[in-house]
N, C-alpha and C positions, 0 to 999 in steps of 0.2 A: 469937426468933421461934418461934411454936408452930403446929403443924398440928393442926387439929381433925378428928376422924373424920366421915365422911359419915353422916347419919342415914338409916336405912332405915325407911320407913313400914311398918306392919304389914299394910296392905291391898294392898301390891304383891307380886304373885307372880312368881317367876322364870319366864322364858320358855324353853320347851323346844321341840324340833322339832315335837312333836305339836300344841302350842298354835298355833305359827306356821302349820301346815297348815290347822287349823280356821279361823283368822282369814282366811287366803287364800281358803278355800272360801266362807266367808260373804261376803267382799268380791266375789267373782266372781258369786255368786248375786244379790246386791243390784244389781250392775251389769247383769245380765241382766234383772232385774225392772224396772229403771228405764230400760231402753233405749227410745229414742224410736220410737214406732210411727206410721207415716204415717196421718194422719187425712183427708187430701185424697184425692179420687177423681175420676176423669173419667167423666162419663156423657154419652153421645151420644144426641141425639134420633133418632127414626125418619127425620126429614127429612134429617139429616146422614148417616145410614147409607145412604140411597138417593141419594147425590149422584153416584155413578158415571155414571148416564146423562147427567146435566147436564154433567159433565166431558167425556164423550165427545162431546157436541154442541159444546162449546166448542172442543175439539181438532179437530173436523171442520169448523169455520167455519160452522156452521148459523146462529149468531147474527150473522154478518156480512152477512146479506142486507139490502138496503135497506128492504124492507117490515117486517122485524123491528125494525130500528133506528128506523124512523118510529113504529111502534106503541109502543115503549118510551119514546121521546121524548114522545109525546102523553100517555102515562100519567103521566110525571114532571111535565110541565107542569101537568096537571090537579091533581095532588096539591100542587104548590108554590103554585099560585094559590089553591086552596081553603084552604090553611093561612094564607096572607098576607092575602087580601082577603075570604075567604068567598064567592068567586065561582068559577065554572068556565069553562074555555075552550070 
């Protein structure tokens, strides 16, 4: 049985500590450049930004008055009937 020597290709350079550091630096730079940057954002309309007075009214039971509930119910009925039959109440 014979053992053959390993062939060393001429384009392969030996690795030294300086080369390893350079490769590690390049890898970290490419990782930083390829980092995922958030593309989504949240934008609020002016109506949403001014919701605090509405929330204050809800918390103080302003909308629980019978006349307010009746008015809202009438508006909802009118909208629903106009969509379904084309008529109003």
